[in-house]
C-alpha positions as CSV (number, residue, x, y, z in Angstrom):
1,M,0.0,0.0,0.0
2,K,1.4,3.3,-1.1
3,I,2.5,5.8,1.6
4,F,2.0,9.3,0.1
5,P,4.5,12.2,0.7
6,A,2.2,14.4,2.5
7,I,0.9,14.9,5.9
8,F,-2.1,12.6,6.2
9,F,-4.7,11.8,3.5
10,F,-7.9,9.5,3.9
11,A,-9.1,7.9,0.7
12,F,-12.7,8.3,0.0
13,I,-14.6,6.2,-2.6
14,F,-16.2,8.1,-5.4
15,S,-18.9,6.6,-7.6
16,C,-19.1,7.7,-11.1
17,N,-22.3,8.5,-12.6
18,S,-23.6,6.5,-15.5
19,S,-22.8,9.2,-18.1
20,G,-19.3,9.4,-16.9
21,S,-18.9,5.6,-16.9
22,Q,-20.0,5.6,-20.7
23,N,-17.7,8.5,-21.5
24,S,-14.8,6.7,-20.0
25,E,-15.3,3.6,-22.1
26,N,-14.4,5.7,-25.2
27,K,-11.0,6.9,-23.8
28,D,-7.8,5.3,-24.3
29,S,-6.2,3.5,-21.2
30,L,-3.6,6.1,-20.6
31,T,-6.2,8.8,-20.3
32,V,-8.5,6.7,-18.0
33,K,-5.3,5.9,-15.8
34,K,-4.4,9.5,-15.7
35,E,-7.8,10.6,-14.7
36,A,-8.0,8.0,-12.0
37,T,-4.9,9.2,-10.5
38,E,-5.9,12.7,-10.6
39,N,-9.3,11.9,-9.0
40,K,-7.5,10.0,-6.2
41,A,-5.4,12.9,-5.5
42,K,-8.5,15.0,-5.2
43,A,-9.9,12.8,-2.6
44,F,-6.9,13.3,-0.3
45,D,-7.9,16.4,1.9
46,T,-4.8,18.0,3.7
47,A,-6.9,20.8,5.0
48,A,-9.4,18.3,6.6
49,Y,-6.4,16.5,8.4
50,R,-5.2,19.7,9.8
51,N,-8.4,20.9,10.9
52,Q,-9.0,17.7,12.8
53,L,-5.7,17.8,14.5
54,T,-6.5,21.4,15.5
55,Y,-9.9,20.2,16.7
56,I,-8.1,17.6,18.9
57,A,-5.7,20.0,20.3
58,N,-8.6,22.0,21.5
59,G,-7.2,25.4,21.8
60,D,-3.9,24.4,23.3
61,T,-1.5,27.5,23.0
62,T,1.7,25.9,24.5
63,G,2.8,24.3,21.3
64,K,2.6,20.8,22.5
65,W,-0.6,19.9,20.7
66,P,-1.1,19.0,18.0
67,V,2.0,17.0,17.8
68,K,4.3,17.7,14.9
69,E,3.0,16.8,11.4
70,R,4.2,13.5,10.0
71,F,3.7,10.9,7.3
72,V,0.6,8.8,8.2
73,K,-0.2,5.6,6.1
74,E,-3.6,5.4,4.2
75,G,-6.3,3.8,6.1
76,A,-5.3,5.0,9.5
77,I,-7.9,5.0,12.1
78,F,-7.0,8.5,13.7
79,P,-7.6,11.4,13.6
80,F,-11.0,11.1,12.1
81,H,-12.2,8.3,14.3
82,R,-12.6,7.8,18.1
83,V,-12.3,4.3,19.6
84,V,-14.5,3.1,22.6
85,A,-13.2,-0.2,24.0
86,F,-14.2,-2.5,26.8
87,Y,-11.2,-4.1,28.5
88,G,-11.0,-7.2,30.5
89,N,-10.2,-11.1,30.4
90,L,-12.6,-13.9,30.2
91,Y,-10.9,-15.7,33.2
92,S,-11.8,-13.0,35.7
93,T,-14.8,-10.9,36.4
94,K,-12.5,-8.6,38.3
95,M,-10.2,-7.4,35.6
96,G,-12.8,-5.5,33.7
97,I,-16.1,-5.2,32.2
98,L,-15.2,-7.5,29.2
99,G,-15.1,-10.5,31.5
100,E,-17.5,-9.4,34.0
101,L,-20.8,-9.4,32.0
102,P,-22.1,-12.2,29.7
103,K,-21.4,-11.7,26.1
104,K,-24.8,-10.4,24.9
105,E,-25.3,-7.9,27.9
106,M,-21.5,-6.8,27.5
107,L,-21.8,-6.2,23.7
108,E,-25.0,-4.3,24.0
109,K,-23.7,-2.2,26.9
110,L,-20.5,-1.4,24.7
111,Q,-22.8,-0.2,21.9
112,G,-24.7,2.0,24.1
113,E,-21.4,3.6,25.2
114,V,-20.5,4.1,21.5
115,A,-23.9,5.8,20.8
116,E,-23.4,8.1,23.7
117,W,-19.9,9.1,22.5
118,Q,-21.2,9.5,19.1
119,K,-24.0,11.9,20.4
120,A,-21.5,13.8,22.5
121,D,-18.9,14.6,19.8
122,S,-19.9,14.1,16.2
123,N,-16.5,15.4,14.9
124,F,-15.4,11.7,15.0
125,K,-16.9,8.4,13.8
126,V,-16.9,6.3,16.8
127,M,-15.7,2.7,16.5
128,P,-16.2,0.0,19.2
129,A,-13.5,-2.3,20.2
130,L,-12.8,-5.2,22.5
131,H,-9.6,-4.8,24.5
132,Y,-8.6,-8.2,25.7
133,I,-5.6,-9.1,28.1
134,A,-3.9,-11.8,26.2
135,L,-1.1,-12.0,28.4
136,T,-1.7,-11.4,32.3
137,A,1.0,-10.8,34.9
138,Q,0.9,-13.1,38.0
139,Q,3.0,-13.6,40.9
140,G,3.6,-17.3,40.2
141,G,5.6,-19.1,37.7
142,D,9.2,-18.4,36.4
143,K,8.4,-15.4,34.3
144,K,5.4,-14.1,36.2
145,R,3.0,-14.1,33.2
146,L,0.3,-16.3,31.9
147,R,-0.4,-16.7,28.2
148,M,-4.0,-16.9,27.3
149,P,-5.1,-19.8,25.1
150,F,-5.6,-19.2,21.3
151,H,-9.2,-20.4,21.3
152,Q,-10.1,-17.7,23.9
153,I,-8.4,-15.0,21.7
154,D,-10.4,-16.6,18.9
155,S,-13.7,-16.1,20.9
156,I,-12.9,-12.3,21.6
157,Y,-12.0,-11.7,18.0
158,N,-15.2,-13.4,16.6
159,W,-17.4,-11.3,19.1
160,A,-15.8,-8.2,17.8
161,Q,-16.6,-9.2,14.3
162,E,-20.2,-9.6,15.1
163,I,-20.7,-5.9,15.8
164,G,-17.9,-4.6,13.5
165,A,-15.5,-3.7,16.3
166,L,-11.8,-3.7,16.5
167,T,-9.8,-6.2,18.8
168,F,-6.9,-5.0,20.9
169,L,-4.7,-7.6,22.4
170,D,-3.0,-6.5,25.6
171,V,0.2,-7.9,27.1
172,Q,1.5,-7.7,30.6
173,V,4.9,-9.2,30.3
174,G,5.9,-9.8,34.0
175,W,9.5,-10.9,33.9
176,S,9.5,-11.7,30.3
177,T,9.8,-9.2,27.4
178,L,8.1,-7.8,24.4
179,E,10.8,-9.4,22.2
180,E,9.6,-12.8,23.6
181,E,6.0,-12.3,23.8
182,L,4.8,-10.2,20.5
183,P,6.0,-12.6,17.9
184,L,3.5,-15.2,19.4
185,L,0.7,-12.9,18.5
186,E,1.7,-12.1,15.0
187,K,-1.1,-14.7,13.6
188,Y,-3.5,-12.3,15.0
189,L,-1.7,-9.0,14.6
190,K,-1.6,-9.6,10.8
191,L,-5.4,-9.4,10.6
192,P,-6.6,-6.0,9.6
193,T,-8.8,-5.2,12.5
194,V,-6.5,-6.4,15.5
195,H,-4.3,-3.9,17.2
196,L,-2.0,-3.9,20.2
197,G,-1.7,-2.6,23.8
198,I,1.2,-2.9,26.0
199,D,1.2,-2.2,29.9
200,P,4.5,-0.8,31.6
201,E,2.8,-1.2,35.0
202,F,3.5,-5.1,34.7
203,S,6.8,-4.9,33.0
204,M,9.1,-5.9,36.1
205,K,12.5,-4.9,34.9
206,F,13.9,-5.2,38.4
207,G,12.8,-8.4,39.7
208,D,9.8,-7.4,41.7
209,L,6.6,-9.2,41.7
210,P,3.7,-7.9,39.6
211,G,1.4,-5.9,41.8
212,K,4.2,-5.2,44.4
213,R,5.7,-2.2,42.4
214,I,4.8,-0.2,39.3
215,G,6.7,-1.4,36.3
216,T,8.2,0.5,33.4
217,Y,8.9,0.8,29.8
218,D,11.6,2.9,28.1
219,A,11.2,4.5,24.7
220,K,13.5,1.7,23.4
221,D,10.9,-0.9,24.5
222,I,8.0,0.9,23.1
223,N,10.1,1.4,19.8
224,Y,10.4,-2.5,19.6
225,A,6.7,-2.6,19.6
226,V,6.3,0.1,16.9
227,N,8.9,-1.5,14.8
228,F,7.3,-4.9,15.2
229,L,3.9,-3.7,14.3
230,A,5.2,-1.5,11.4
231,D,6.9,-4.6,9.8
232,I,3.7,-6.6,10.1
233,V,1.9,-3.8,8.3
234,K,4.5,-3.9,5.5
235,K,4.7,-7.7,5.4
236,Y,0.8,-8.2,4.9
237,D,0.1,-4.8,3.1
238,L,-2.2,-3.7,6.1
239,P,-3.7,-0.5,7.1
240,P,-1.9,1.2,10.1
241,K,-1.8,-0.4,13.4
242,V,-2.7,1.3,16.8
243,L,-0.3,0.9,19.8
244,V,-2.0,1.6,23.1
245,V,0.6,2.3,26.0
246,H,-1.0,2.5,29.4
247,R,0.4,5.1,31.8
248,F,-0.5,6.8,35.2
249,T,3.1,7.6,36.6
250,Q,6.2,9.5,35.5
251,G,8.2,6.2,35.8
252,M,6.0,4.1,33.7
253,V,7.3,5.7,30.5
254,T,11.0,6.9,30.3
255,N,12.4,9.2,27.4
256,Y,9.1,9.6,26.0
257,Q,10.5,12.1,23.4
258,N,12.5,9.3,21.8
259,I,9.4,7.2,20.8
260,K,9.4,6.7,17.2
261,M,6.7,8.0,14.8
262,V,6.3,5.9,11.7
263,P,3.4,6.0,9.1
264,E,2.5,2.3,9.8
265,V,1.7,2.8,13.6
266,Q,-0.3,5.3,15.6
267,V,0.7,5.5,19.2
268,V,-1.9,6.1,22.0
269,M,-0.7,7.1,25.4
270,D,-3.5,6.0,27.6
271,M,-4.3,7.6,31.0
272,D,-4.8,4.4,32.9
273,G,-5.2,5.9,36.6
274,W,-8.3,5.4,38.7
275,G,-9.9,7.7,41.3
276,N,-12.0,10.8,41.5
277,K,-12.2,13.3,38.8
278,T,-9.7,15.7,40.4
279,L,-7.0,13.0,40.7
280,K,-7.6,11.6,37.2
281,R,-7.5,15.1,35.6
282,S,-4.2,15.8,37.5
283,T,-2.7,12.7,36.2
284,W,-3.8,13.5,32.8
285,L,-2.1,16.8,32.9
286,R,1.2,15.6,34.3
287,Y,1.8,12.4,32.3
288,I,-0.2,12.6,29.1
289,Y,-0.9,16.4,28.3
290,K,2.7,17.5,29.2
291,E,4.6,14.7,27.5
292,P,2.8,14.5,24.0
293,V,3.8,11.5,21.7
294,D,1.1,11.0,19.1
295,Y,-2.6,10.6,20.2
296,T,-4.3,10.2,23.8
297,G,-6.5,7.9,25.5
298,F,-8.4,7.9,28.7
299,K,-9.6,5.0,30.8
300,I,-12.9,4.9,32.8
301,F,-13.2,2.4,35.8
302,Y,-16.8,1.6,36.3
303,K,-16.2,0.6,40.0
304,N,-12.9,2.0,41.1
305,D,-13.6,5.7,40.0
306,L,-16.6,5.5,42.1
307,K,-14.9,4.8,45.3
308,K,-14.5,7.0,48.4
309,E,-14.5,10.8,47.5
310,S,-15.8,10.0,44.1
311,Q,-17.3,12.7,41.9
312,G,-18.9,10.3,39.4
313,L,-17.6,9.0,36.3
314,Y,-16.4,11.4,33.6
315,S,-19.0,11.7,30.9
316,P,-18.4,11.8,27.2
317,E,-19.4,15.4,27.3
318,E,-16.8,16.2,29.8
319,L,-13.9,14.3,28.3
320,S,-14.9,15.8,24.9
321,K,-13.7,19.1,26.5
322,F,-10.2,18.0,27.4
323,T,-7.0,19.2,25.9
324,P,-6.2,17.3,23.8
325,R,-9.4,15.6,23.2
326,P,-8.7,12.0,23.8
327,V,-9.4,9.7,20.7
328,Y,-9.3,6.4,22.6
329,I,-11.5,5.6,25.4
330,Q,-11.4,2.5,27.5
331,Y,-13.9,1.2,30.0
332,Q,-12.8,-1.3,32.5
């Protein structure tokens, strides 16, 4: 798939009217090919892309947002879409809404959230997603991680396909590494609608047990994931992949300024902390807003955000006013 030497372009499909089709039949092949190329070029709208980035930046005057312009491969999800995802694991009702509710009820609830987001901010086309923890950190075992069986991942993927949703596979490496774990997921990541999440919280580089200390990824770790996804996109001629990186402390991501931006991968820094609105906004400002990478995400905890001193859950209308506006929303 061709990468165009411009900032970002979405291709729209134009249908010719009947008279145009009849006229084209009388033209020589070179002329038809030339016109097709010209029409395709007209379909790319640099101004619309820039306007959407400005909209996402939401009036920021610091120069941090929007992030610097760069090449983006045709077919990318952002910036014209927003993703609303349910997160969890089928082995546990405590890891998120995805594993807590029965399938039918869960999918209906997800579609309801998508509708609310679409109503709150029509500047994006909202896409549903299932964000599945395919590798869970644990305190037992030699590498403190447990790989989910493929048949379970298959189930999540099939559920997503039923409602036209994206699938995200999330990895918590424990004492393992991205280099060891990501290649095992290539059979899924080569599918056009499957994307990746990585969780620094459970990357235990210093030998601590998961859950006893917050882990970390450096830019070089994140860049491994970026390069891995970019290679898959090139190898299988796919639209760009989305890489979600969870974050709620300074130390979870180091050397953020060195994270690579490539046309094949869109990076989302996802504000993963829970608590009341004041605490969550503070975390957002310190670790997401102040250290811009590419796009931003925000996680809502159905239960933990309602614990003591809660101010309720952030609504789509409230989050749509954040600077920058998050393009990835995750419910746990």
